[in-house]
C-alpha positions as CSV (number, residue, x, y, z in Angstrom):
1,M,-98.8,53.0,-52.0
2,E,-95.4,54.2,-51.9
3,A,-93.2,53.7,-54.9
4,E,-90.3,51.2,-54.5
5,I,-86.9,52.8,-54.5
6,A,-84.2,50.9,-56.3
7,P,-80.7,50.5,-54.7
8,P,-78.0,52.7,-56.0
9,L,-75.8,51.2,-58.7
10,P,-72.2,50.6,-57.8
11,E,-69.6,53.0,-59.1
12,P,-67.7,51.6,-62.0
13,P,-64.1,50.7,-61.2
14,S,-61.5,53.2,-61.9
15,E,-59.2,52.7,-64.7
16,G,-56.7,50.0,-64.1
17,E,-58.3,48.7,-60.9
18,N,-58.5,44.8,-60.5
19,T,-62.1,43.8,-60.4
20,E,-61.4,40.1,-59.3
21,N,-61.8,39.0,-55.6
22,T,-62.6,42.4,-54.3
23,K,-65.5,41.2,-52.1
24,P,-64.4,40.0,-48.5
25,S,-64.9,36.3,-47.8
26,P,-67.2,35.7,-44.9
27,R,-65.2,32.4,-44.0
28,T,-61.5,33.6,-44.0
29,T,-61.8,36.6,-41.7
30,P,-62.9,34.8,-38.5
31,R,-60.2,32.0,-39.0
32,R,-57.5,34.6,-39.3
33,R,-58.7,36.4,-36.2
34,R,-58.7,33.1,-34.2
35,W,-55.1,32.4,-35.3
36,V,-54.0,35.9,-34.3
37,K,-55.6,35.5,-30.9
38,W,-54.0,32.0,-30.4
39,L,-50.6,33.3,-31.3
40,I,-51.0,36.2,-28.9
41,R,-52.0,33.9,-26.1
42,L,-49.1,31.5,-26.9
43,A,-46.6,34.4,-26.9
44,V,-48.0,35.6,-23.6
45,S,-48.0,32.1,-22.0
46,T,-44.5,31.5,-23.3
47,G,-43.3,34.8,-21.9
48,I,-44.9,34.1,-18.6
49,L,-43.3,30.6,-18.6
50,I,-39.9,31.9,-19.4
51,V,-40.1,34.6,-16.8
52,A,-41.3,32.0,-14.3
53,L,-38.5,29.6,-15.2
54,V,-35.9,32.4,-14.9
55,I,-37.3,33.5,-11.6
56,T,-37.4,29.9,-10.4
57,F,-33.8,29.3,-11.6
58,I,-32.6,32.4,-9.9
59,V,-34.3,31.3,-6.6
60,I,-32.8,27.8,-6.9
61,Y,-29.4,29.3,-7.8
62,Q,-29.5,31.5,-4.8
63,R,-30.7,28.8,-2.4
64,V,-28.6,25.9,-3.6
65,K,-25.2,25.9,-1.8
66,V,-22.2,24.0,-2.8
67,P,-22.1,21.2,-0.2
68,E,-19.2,19.4,1.3
69,A,-17.9,16.7,-1.0
70,D,-19.2,13.2,-0.3
71,A,-16.8,11.4,1.9
72,A,-16.6,8.4,-0.4
73,A,-15.8,10.6,-3.4
74,T,-12.7,12.0,-1.7
75,A,-11.6,8.9,0.2
76,Q,-8.2,7.7,-0.9
77,A,-6.5,4.5,-0.2
78,A,-3.3,4.5,1.8
79,V,-0.5,3.6,-0.7
80,I,2.3,1.7,0.9
81,T,5.6,1.3,-1.0
82,Y,8.9,-0.5,-0.6
83,S,11.9,1.7,0.1
84,N,12.5,2.2,-3.7
85,G,9.0,3.5,-4.3
86,E,7.6,0.3,-5.8
87,V,4.0,-0.1,-4.6
88,M,3.5,-2.8,-2.0
89,A,-0.2,-2.4,-1.3
90,R,-3.1,-0.1,-1.3
91,V,-5.2,-0.2,1.8
92,G,-8.7,1.4,2.0
93,P,-12.3,1.0,1.1
94,L,-11.6,2.4,-2.4
95,D,-8.7,1.9,-4.8
96,R,-8.0,5.6,-5.3
97,E,-4.8,7.7,-5.2
98,D,-5.1,11.3,-6.2
99,V,-2.4,12.8,-8.6
100,P,-1.9,16.4,-9.6
101,L,-3.1,17.4,-13.1
102,A,0.6,18.0,-14.0
103,K,1.2,14.3,-13.5
104,V,-1.3,13.4,-16.2
105,P,0.4,13.7,-19.7
106,G,-1.2,16.3,-22.0
107,P,-2.2,13.7,-24.7
108,V,-4.0,11.7,-22.1
109,R,-5.9,14.8,-20.9
110,N,-6.8,15.6,-24.5
111,A,-8.1,12.0,-25.0
112,V,-10.5,12.4,-22.1
113,L,-11.7,15.8,-23.3
114,A,-12.2,14.4,-26.8
115,A,-14.2,11.5,-25.4
116,E,-16.3,13.3,-22.8
117,D,-16.4,17.1,-23.3
118,D,-14.6,18.7,-26.2
119,T,-15.8,22.2,-25.2
120,F,-14.8,21.8,-21.6
121,Y,-12.5,24.8,-21.6
122,E,-15.1,27.0,-23.4
123,N,-18.4,26.1,-21.8
124,H,-19.7,27.4,-18.5
125,G,-20.1,23.9,-16.9
126,F,-23.1,22.9,-19.1
127,R,-24.3,22.7,-22.7
128,V,-27.9,23.5,-23.5
129,S,-28.1,20.9,-26.3
130,S,-26.8,18.2,-24.0
131,I,-29.1,19.2,-21.2
132,A,-32.1,19.1,-23.5
133,R,-31.1,15.7,-24.8
134,A,-30.5,14.3,-21.3
135,A,-33.8,15.8,-20.0
136,I,-35.8,14.1,-22.7
137,S,-34.0,10.9,-22.1
138,T,-34.7,11.1,-18.3
139,A,-38.4,11.9,-18.9
140,R,-38.6,8.8,-21.0
141,G,-37.2,6.8,-18.2
142,S,-33.8,6.0,-19.6
143,S,-30.4,7.2,-18.3
144,E,-28.6,8.5,-21.4
145,G,-25.7,10.8,-20.7
146,G,-25.1,14.2,-22.1
147,S,-23.4,15.7,-19.1
148,T,-20.3,17.9,-19.3
149,I,-17.2,16.9,-17.4
150,T,-18.2,19.5,-14.8
151,Q,-21.6,17.9,-14.4
152,Q,-20.1,14.5,-14.2
153,Y,-17.7,15.7,-11.5
154,V,-20.6,17.2,-9.6
155,K,-22.4,13.9,-9.7
156,N,-19.4,12.0,-8.4
157,L,-18.3,14.6,-5.9
158,Y,-21.7,15.1,-4.2
159,D,-23.1,11.6,-4.8
160,R,-26.0,12.8,-7.0
161,R,-26.7,9.6,-8.9
162,E,-30.5,9.3,-8.9
163,H,-32.1,9.7,-12.4
164,S,-34.6,12.5,-12.2
165,L,-35.3,15.9,-13.7
166,G,-34.8,17.4,-10.2
167,R,-31.3,15.9,-10.0
168,K,-30.5,17.2,-13.4
169,A,-31.6,20.7,-12.3
170,S,-29.6,20.6,-9.1
171,E,-26.6,19.2,-11.0
172,L,-26.8,22.0,-13.5
173,V,-26.9,24.7,-10.7
174,L,-24.0,23.1,-8.9
175,A,-22.0,22.7,-12.1
176,M,-22.5,26.4,-12.9
177,K,-21.4,27.4,-9.3
178,L,-18.4,25.1,-9.4
179,N,-17.4,26.5,-12.7
180,R,-17.4,30.0,-11.2
181,Q,-15.6,29.0,-8.0
182,R,-12.9,26.8,-9.3
183,S,-10.5,26.9,-12.3
184,K,-11.0,24.6,-15.2
185,D,-7.7,22.8,-14.4
186,D,-8.8,22.2,-10.9
187,I,-12.2,20.7,-12.0
188,L,-10.4,18.5,-14.6
189,Q,-8.0,17.3,-12.0
190,G,-10.8,16.5,-9.6
191,Y,-12.7,14.7,-12.3
192,L,-9.8,12.5,-13.3
193,N,-9.2,11.6,-9.7
194,T,-12.8,10.6,-8.9
195,I,-14.3,8.8,-11.9
196,Y,-14.6,5.0,-11.9
197,W,-12.6,3.2,-14.5
198,G,-13.5,-0.5,-13.8
199,R,-11.5,-3.2,-12.1
200,G,-12.2,-1.5,-8.7
201,A,-10.1,1.5,-9.7
202,Y,-11.2,5.1,-8.9
203,G,-9.1,7.8,-10.5
204,I,-6.6,7.8,-13.3
205,Q,-3.6,6.7,-11.2
206,S,-5.4,3.6,-10.0
207,A,-6.7,2.9,-13.5
208,A,-3.2,3.2,-15.0
209,Q,-2.0,0.6,-12.5
210,A,-5.0,-1.6,-13.0
211,Y,-4.8,-1.8,-16.8
212,F,-1.1,-1.2,-17.6
213,H,0.8,-1.6,-14.3
214,V,2.3,1.9,-14.7
215,D,1.9,5.3,-12.9
216,A,-0.4,7.9,-14.6
217,D,2.6,10.0,-15.6
218,R,3.9,7.1,-17.8
219,L,0.7,6.6,-19.8
220,S,1.1,6.8,-23.6
221,V,-1.3,8.4,-26.1
222,S,-2.7,5.0,-27.0
223,Q,-3.1,4.0,-23.4
224,G,-4.8,7.3,-22.7
225,A,-7.2,6.8,-25.6
226,F,-8.1,3.4,-24.2
227,L,-8.9,4.7,-20.8
228,A,-10.8,7.7,-22.2
229,G,-12.9,5.4,-24.4
230,I,-14.1,3.1,-21.5
231,I,-15.2,5.9,-19.1
232,N,-18.9,5.7,-20.1
233,A,-19.1,1.9,-19.6
234,P,-15.9,0.5,-18.0
235,E,-17.4,-2.8,-16.9
236,A,-18.6,-3.5,-20.5
237,S,-15.2,-2.6,-22.1
238,D,-12.6,-4.8,-20.4
239,P,-10.5,-6.6,-23.0
240,A,-9.8,-9.3,-20.5
241,D,-13.5,-10.4,-20.7
242,G,-13.1,-11.0,-24.5
243,G,-16.0,-11.1,-26.9
244,P,-18.2,-8.0,-27.1
245,S,-16.3,-6.3,-24.3
246,A,-13.0,-6.5,-26.1
247,A,-14.6,-5.4,-29.4
248,R,-16.2,-2.4,-27.7
249,A,-12.9,-1.4,-26.0
250,Q,-11.1,-1.4,-29.4
251,R,-14.0,0.4,-31.2
252,R,-14.1,3.1,-28.5
253,W,-10.3,3.5,-28.6
254,G,-10.6,4.2,-32.3
255,V,-13.5,6.7,-31.8
256,V,-11.4,8.6,-29.3
257,L,-8.4,8.9,-31.5
258,D,-10.5,10.0,-34.4
259,A,-12.1,12.7,-32.2
260,M,-8.6,13.8,-31.1
261,V,-7.7,14.3,-34.8
262,R,-10.9,16.3,-35.4
263,G,-10.1,18.4,-32.3
264,H,-6.5,19.0,-33.6
265,S,-4.9,17.5,-30.6
266,L,-3.5,14.6,-32.7
267,S,-2.3,14.8,-36.2
268,P,-3.5,12.3,-38.9
269,G,0.0,10.9,-39.1
270,E,0.2,10.3,-35.4
271,R,-3.2,8.7,-35.5
272,A,-2.1,6.3,-38.2
273,G,0.9,5.3,-36.1
274,Q,-1.2,4.3,-33.0
275,E,-1.5,0.6,-32.0
276,F,-4.0,-0.8,-29.6
277,P,-2.2,-1.0,-26.2
278,R,-1.4,-4.2,-24.4
279,V,-3.8,-4.4,-21.5
280,R,-2.6,-6.4,-18.6
281,A,-4.8,-9.1,-17.1
282,P,-6.6,-8.2,-13.9
283,R,-4.6,-8.9,-10.7
284,T,-6.2,-12.0,-9.2
285,D,-3.9,-12.4,-6.2
286,S,-5.0,-11.0,-2.9
287,A,-3.4,-7.7,-2.0
288,L,-2.3,-9.0,1.4
289,G,-1.2,-12.5,0.4
290,G,2.3,-13.9,1.0
291,Q,4.5,-11.5,3.1
292,T,2.6,-8.4,2.2
293,G,0.0,-8.7,4.9
294,Y,2.6,-9.0,7.6
295,L,4.4,-5.8,6.4
296,V,1.2,-3.8,5.9
297,T,0.1,-4.7,9.5
298,M,3.4,-3.4,10.9
299,V,3.2,-0.3,8.8
300,E,-0.4,0.5,9.8
301,S,0.5,0.1,13.4
302,E,3.4,2.4,13.3
303,V,1.7,5.1,11.2
304,R,-1.3,5.2,13.4
305,R,0.9,5.5,16.5
306,R,3.2,8.2,15.1
307,L,0.4,10.3,13.6
308,H,-2.3,9.5,16.2
309,L,-4.7,8.3,13.5
310,S,-7.9,6.4,13.7
311,D,-8.3,3.3,11.5
312,E,-10.7,5.2,9.2
313,A,-8.3,8.1,8.8
314,F,-5.4,5.7,7.9
315,R,-7.5,4.1,5.2
316,T,-9.2,7.1,3.7
317,D,-7.0,10.2,4.1
318,G,-4.8,9.4,1.1
319,Y,-1.3,8.9,2.6
320,R,1.6,7.7,0.5
321,I,3.9,5.7,2.9
322,V,7.4,4.8,1.9
323,T,8.6,2.0,4.1
324,T,12.1,0.8,5.0
325,F,11.5,-2.6,3.5
326,D,14.0,-3.4,0.7
327,R,12.2,-5.3,-2.1
328,N,15.3,-7.2,-3.0
329,L,16.1,-8.2,0.5
330,M,12.6,-9.4,1.0
331,T,12.9,-11.6,-2.0
332,A,16.3,-12.9,-0.7
333,A,14.6,-13.8,2.6
334,E,11.7,-15.7,1.0
335,D,14.0,-17.5,-1.5
336,S,16.4,-18.6,1.2
337,V,13.6,-20.0,3.4
338,E,12.1,-21.9,0.4
339,A,15.5,-23.2,-0.8
340,S,16.8,-24.2,2.7
341,L,13.7,-26.2,3.9
342,P,12.6,-29.5,2.3
343,H,9.3,-29.6,0.5
344,R,7.7,-32.0,3.1
345,L,7.6,-30.2,6.4
346,P,6.3,-31.2,9.8
347,K,2.9,-29.8,10.5
348,N,2.8,-26.4,12.2
349,L,6.5,-25.7,11.6
350,Q,7.2,-21.9,11.7
351,V,10.0,-19.8,10.5
352,G,10.6,-16.1,11.5
353,L,13.3,-13.9,10.1
354,A,14.0,-10.2,10.8
355,S,16.8,-8.1,9.3
356,V,17.7,-4.6,10.7
357,D,20.1,-1.9,9.5
358,P,22.4,-1.5,12.6
359,R,23.3,2.0,11.6
360,T,19.7,3.3,11.8
361,G,17.3,0.7,13.1
362,A,15.4,0.5,9.8
363,V,13.8,-2.9,9.3
364,R,15.0,-4.0,5.9
365,A,13.6,-7.4,5.5
366,L,11.2,-9.7,7.3
367,Y,9.7,-13.2,6.9
368,G,6.5,-13.6,9.0
369,G,5.3,-16.9,7.6
370,P,4.5,-18.5,4.2
371,D,1.2,-16.7,3.7
372,F,-0.6,-14.0,5.7
373,L,-4.0,-15.1,4.5
374,E,-3.4,-18.5,6.1
375,R,-1.9,-17.3,9.3
376,Q,-2.1,-13.7,10.5
377,Q,0.3,-14.2,13.4
378,N,3.6,-12.7,12.5
379,A,6.4,-15.2,13.2
380,A,9.0,-12.4,13.2
381,T,7.3,-10.0,15.6
382,Q,4.5,-11.7,17.5
383,D,5.6,-15.3,18.1
384,S,7.9,-15.6,21.1
385,V,10.1,-18.6,21.7
386,E,12.9,-19.5,24.0
387,A,16.0,-17.3,23.2
388,A,18.4,-20.1,24.1
389,G,22.0,-19.3,23.2
390,T,21.2,-16.0,21.5
391,F,21.5,-14.3,25.0
392,S,25.1,-15.6,25.5
393,P,26.9,-12.6,24.0
394,F,25.0,-10.2,26.3
395,I,26.0,-12.3,29.4
396,V,29.6,-11.7,28.3
397,V,28.8,-7.9,27.8
398,T,27.6,-7.7,31.4
399,A,30.5,-9.7,32.7
400,L,33.0,-7.5,31.0
401,K,31.3,-4.4,32.3
402,A,31.6,-5.9,35.8
403,G,35.3,-6.3,35.4
404,F,35.7,-9.9,34.2
405,P,38.4,-10.3,31.5
406,L,37.7,-12.3,28.3
407,D,40.4,-14.8,29.2
408,A,39.1,-15.5,32.7
409,E,39.1,-19.2,33.2
410,M,35.7,-20.8,34.0
411,A,34.6,-24.3,34.7
412,G,32.0,-25.7,32.3
413,P,30.7,-29.0,33.7
414,A,27.8,-30.8,32.2
415,E,25.5,-29.7,35.0
416,V,25.5,-27.4,38.0
417,R,23.0,-26.3,40.7
418,I,22.7,-22.6,41.3
419,D,20.1,-20.7,43.3
420,G,17.9,-23.8,43.5
421,E,17.9,-24.4,39.8
422,T,19.6,-27.2,37.8
423,I,21.5,-25.7,34.9
424,D,22.8,-28.0,32.2
425,N,24.6,-27.7,28.9
426,F,23.1,-28.6,25.6
427,R,23.2,-32.4,25.1
428,G,24.9,-32.7,28.5
429,R,28.3,-31.6,27.2
430,N,31.2,-31.1,29.6
431,Y,33.4,-28.2,28.4
432,G,36.0,-28.6,31.1
433,T,38.0,-25.4,31.8
434,I,37.3,-22.7,29.2
435,S,37.6,-18.9,28.9
436,L,34.8,-16.4,29.3
437,S,35.1,-15.7,25.5
438,Q,34.7,-19.4,24.7
439,A,31.8,-19.8,27.2
440,G,30.0,-17.0,25.3
441,S,30.7,-18.3,21.9
442,W,29.8,-21.9,22.7
443,S,26.8,-21.0,24.9
444,A,28.3,-23.0,27.8
445,N,25.4,-22.6,30.2
446,T,27.0,-24.0,33.3
447,A,30.1,-21.7,32.9
448,L,28.0,-18.6,32.3
449,A,25.6,-19.5,35.1
450,A,28.4,-19.3,37.6
451,L,28.6,-15.5,36.8
452,V,25.1,-14.8,37.9
453,P,25.5,-15.0,41.7
454,K,28.7,-12.9,41.4
455,V,27.1,-10.1,39.2
456,G,23.4,-10.5,40.0
457,T,20.5,-11.3,37.7
458,A,19.3,-7.7,37.8
459,R,22.3,-6.4,35.9
460,F,22.0,-9.1,33.3
461,R,18.3,-8.3,32.8
462,K,19.1,-4.6,32.6
463,D,21.7,-5.1,29.9
464,L,19.5,-7.4,27.9
465,Y,16.7,-4.8,27.8
466,A,19.2,-2.0,27.1
467,A,20.5,-4.0,24.1
468,G,17.0,-4.0,22.6
469,I,15.3,-7.2,23.9
470,S,11.7,-6.3,24.2
471,P,10.2,-5.8,27.7
472,G,7.6,-8.3,26.5
473,A,10.2,-11.0,26.9
474,S,9.5,-10.8,30.7
475,I,13.0,-11.9,31.7
476,S,12.6,-13.0,35.3
477,G,15.2,-13.1,38.1
478,A,15.8,-16.8,37.6
479,V,19.2,-17.9,36.4
480,S,17.8,-19.9,33.5
481,S,15.8,-16.9,32.3
482,V,18.8,-14.7,31.8
483,L,20.6,-17.6,30.2
484,G,17.9,-17.9,27.5
485,A,14.8,-19.5,28.9
486,A,12.9,-16.2,28.4
487,S,10.9,-16.0,25.2
488,V,11.6,-13.5,22.5
489,H,10.8,-12.9,18.9
490,P,13.2,-12.5,16.0
491,L,12.9,-8.8,15.5
492,S,13.8,-8.2,19.1
493,V,16.9,-10.4,18.8
494,A,17.9,-8.7,15.5
495,K,17.6,-5.3,17.2
496,A,19.8,-6.5,20.2
497,Y,22.5,-7.8,17.8
498,A,22.3,-4.6,15.9
499,T,23.4,-2.8,19.1
500,L,26.5,-5.0,19.1
501,A,27.1,-4.3,15.4
502,A,26.8,-0.5,16.1
503,Q,29.5,-0.7,18.8
504,G,27.1,-0.3,21.7
505,V,24.7,2.2,20.2
506,R,21.1,1.1,20.3
507,H,18.7,2.2,17.5
508,E,15.0,1.9,17.8
509,T,13.6,-0.2,15.0
510,Y,11.1,1.4,12.6
511,V,9.4,0.5,9.3
512,V,8.1,3.9,8.0
513,Q,10.6,6.2,6.2
514,S,8.3,8.9,5.1
515,I,4.7,9.9,4.6
516,T,3.2,12.4,2.1
517,D,-0.2,13.6,1.3
518,T,-0.9,12.2,-2.2
519,G,-3.3,15.0,-3.1
520,S,-1.0,17.9,-2.3
521,G,2.4,16.2,-2.3
522,A,3.1,17.8,1.1
523,A,5.4,15.9,3.5
524,V,3.5,14.7,6.5
525,L,6.3,12.8,8.3
526,T,10.0,12.0,7.6
527,T,12.2,9.8,9.7
528,T,15.2,12.1,10.0
529,E,18.9,11.3,10.6
530,D,18.5,12.8,14.1
531,A,15.7,10.4,14.8
532,T,17.9,7.5,14.0
533,R,21.0,8.7,15.7
534,G,20.6,6.1,18.5
535,T,21.5,5.9,22.2
536,R,24.8,4.6,23.5
537,V,24.1,1.8,26.0
538,F,27.4,-0.1,26.1
539,P,31.0,1.0,25.9
540,A,32.4,0.6,22.4
541,S,35.4,-1.2,23.8
542,V,33.1,-3.9,25.4
543,T,31.1,-4.6,22.2
544,R,34.3,-4.8,20.1
545,E,35.6,-7.5,22.4
546,V,32.4,-9.4,22.3
547,G,32.2,-9.0,18.5
548,K,35.6,-10.7,18.1
549,G,34.3,-13.9,19.6
550,L,31.3,-13.8,17.3
551,L,33.6,-13.2,14.3
552,V,35.5,-16.3,15.3
553,N,32.3,-18.3,15.2
554,G,31.7,-17.0,11.7
555,Q,35.1,-18.2,10.6
556,D,34.7,-21.8,11.9
557,S,32.4,-24.4,10.3
558,P,29.4,-25.5,12.2
559,A,30.5,-29.1,11.9
560,K,33.8,-28.3,13.6
561,M,32.3,-26.1,16.3
562,R,29.5,-28.5,17.2
563,N,31.5,-31.7,16.6
564,S,28.7,-32.9,14.3
565,S,29.3,-34.5,10.9
566,E,25.8,-33.7,9.7
567,L,26.3,-30.0,9.9
568,N,27.8,-27.8,7.2
569,S,31.5,-28.1,6.9
570,E,31.9,-24.7,5.3
571,S,32.2,-21.6,7.5
572,Y,29.5,-19.0,7.6
573,A,31.9,-16.4,6.4
574,S,32.7,-18.5,3.4
575,R,29.1,-19.2,2.6
576,V,28.1,-15.6,2.9
577,G,31.1,-14.3,1.1
578,Q,32.2,-11.8,3.7
579,E,33.2,-11.6,7.3
580,V,30.2,-12.2,9.6
581,A,29.6,-12.4,13.4
582,V,27.3,-15.3,14.3
583,Q,25.7,-17.0,17.3
584,S,23.5,-20.0,17.3
585,G,21.1,-21.2,19.9
586,T,19.1,-24.3,20.6
587,S,16.8,-24.8,23.6
588,S,17.5,-27.9,25.6
589,S,14.1,-29.4,24.8
590,Y,14.5,-28.7,21.1
591,R,11.5,-26.3,21.2
592,S,13.4,-23.5,19.4
593,A,16.4,-23.2,17.2
594,W,18.1,-19.9,16.4
595,M,20.8,-18.3,14.3
596,A,21.6,-14.6,14.9
597,G,24.4,-12.4,13.8
598,Y,25.5,-9.4,11.8
599,T,27.5,-7.8,9.1
600,P,28.3,-4.0,9.1
601,E,25.1,-3.5,7.1
602,L,22.6,-6.0,8.5
603,S,21.7,-7.6,11.8
604,T,19.6,-10.7,11.2
605,A,17.9,-13.3,13.4
606,V,16.2,-16.5,12.3
607,A,14.0,-18.7,14.5
608,L,12.6,-22.1,13.8
609,Y,10.0,-23.8,16.0
610,Q,6.9,-26.0,15.9
611,L,3.5,-25.3,17.3
612,T,1.1,-27.8,18.8
613,P,-2.0,-28.6,16.8
614,Q,-4.0,-26.0,18.6
615,G,-1.3,-23.4,17.7
616,R,-1.0,-22.1,21.3
617,N,2.1,-23.8,22.6
618,L,5.5,-25.1,21.4
619,R,6.3,-28.7,20.9
620,R,9.6,-30.6,20.6
621,M,11.0,-30.6,17.1
622,E,12.1,-34.0,15.8
623,G,14.6,-34.4,13.1
624,F,13.3,-34.1,9.5
625,G,14.8,-33.8,6.0
626,R,18.6,-33.9,6.0
627,Y,19.1,-33.2,9.8
628,R,18.6,-35.8,12.5
629,H,18.5,-33.1,15.1
630,I,17.1,-29.6,14.7
631,T,19.6,-27.1,16.1
632,G,20.5,-23.5,15.4
633,D,23.2,-24.6,13.0
634,S,20.9,-26.7,11.0
635,Y,18.0,-25.2,9.0
636,P,18.2,-21.8,10.8
637,G,21.9,-21.5,10.0
638,D,21.2,-22.5,6.4
639,I,18.4,-19.9,6.1
640,W,20.6,-17.2,7.7
641,A,23.6,-17.9,5.5
642,G,21.5,-18.3,2.4
643,Y,19.8,-15.0,2.9
644,L,23.0,-13.0,3.5
645,A,24.7,-14.8,0.6
646,R,21.9,-13.7,-1.7
647,V,22.1,-10.1,-0.3
648,S,25.9,-10.1,-0.8
649,K,25.6,-11.2,-4.4
650,G,22.9,-8.8,-5.1
651,S,24.8,-5.8,-3.7
């Protein structure tokens, strides 16, 4: 039996060696090893993920191209103004008018940056913290913001509004690319011109008009802070809605101002001096109500014709159109119509007024009806009624050109028969023997009719068209037609009388003075002096002689000229306050009543008529209000004189 060998004794510890816990623990060693392995795996996985993400991002960055801007994002309304630049209407699918960044005051820009992206000029189109916050929010199913101004601009410009991580990734790539391709100022300008500000307004110019009735370049610090504060929820921040909306607007206004102080774009003293701005009530009237619709329709027609535009291009290409319409003259016309007519009017009574500058052909004022929204047919340009005595001066023009002197004696019986037609004077009046000048001034039909066989209807028609009567009048070869039975509209008559006022030079009428591109400010079209130089159609000596007779009419009172006590006993010149040339006209069946004439500055025609219930034909006008008979010297004369009197006082 072998002897048992005892294990060797451990060596005693060396001097100073710690004898506690020197034996390895069988439990801690495997756990530590597992942690090390897990950390290694995590690091490798993270590295692989990061590399994959980087590669994926590079691939996406290379593949994603900056697309064409969404059409709706760049569409701009056509802005139509009066001759003084006051906005008349905005026409288009969106209320948007681009303005250069330079037109936006610095404090207003600073307010937007403080509210939406205070690192805009330093970041690369994105912020990592914001992206992470927005991504988490999107993953949870909410739509919390966090985008930079560049990302918001991308969303608006390329119509990327769905809430998904894919959209966020695409938005990020486009923001980075846009940040590299365009300057910061260019991006900020585009952003300010495309974001929605509530009340149907897109862009800062429309927002300034919607909330404060001013242009963007007139916005104050306080107004800018208000607009900046409502960007993230404009529909929930309209003070006009009261309650929570008003409270939110005021709170956000304060938040923006405080942020401006922190960003050193506003001093504490300036902050303390700010007061919440007065926000105007939303405009409730229709953009095309009253006279506006008639004017806009004329403007659109002329712009499309002169620029060869489609309807879509007119409404979305962002033109700023300055018209020839004078705001004060438009008001004078409306006021005169309202003041001259009684409150209770016969049904379907219509008034048309047109006023033209005889020196250029510019249409300065127009009355197309009481309200475009109720009747879209323009009484001044589309309704045609018998011209009656308004043709008389042009009959005299043709006679003078044919060699007849003004003092030529003519018979003016109550009725004559010429070329198979029976021609009579208004109310069957017998003028006896009168001069050519008197026959023209008094519209003595029988005396003027005697000239037709001697001169020929063709020459009378030619001169009427040459003066400016529209070919649409369809003047026939009949004697009655050239005497005034042909139908015309007020603008056509005003244009013809403007030719007399311009000493025989006809100017084509127009309503568009200039067109510019609102985005670039570049001139697109300008009606130049050469374009309004006009064409001589009558000898100046002839029109001067005819004008003398019309001036005499202006110096006599209607009551004296028409031998009627119910007409005004004061002359037109006295009522207007200056020398005027006038000619009235009344159809023999009382289906139309006219007053036409001119001053050196304005040629104006007024027509009064009544439609049948169906609105297609004319009916006889019976007396109403203060007049037993409706003639040219009644309400049309009152409207004409009242309009020019207001213009004279205004000038």
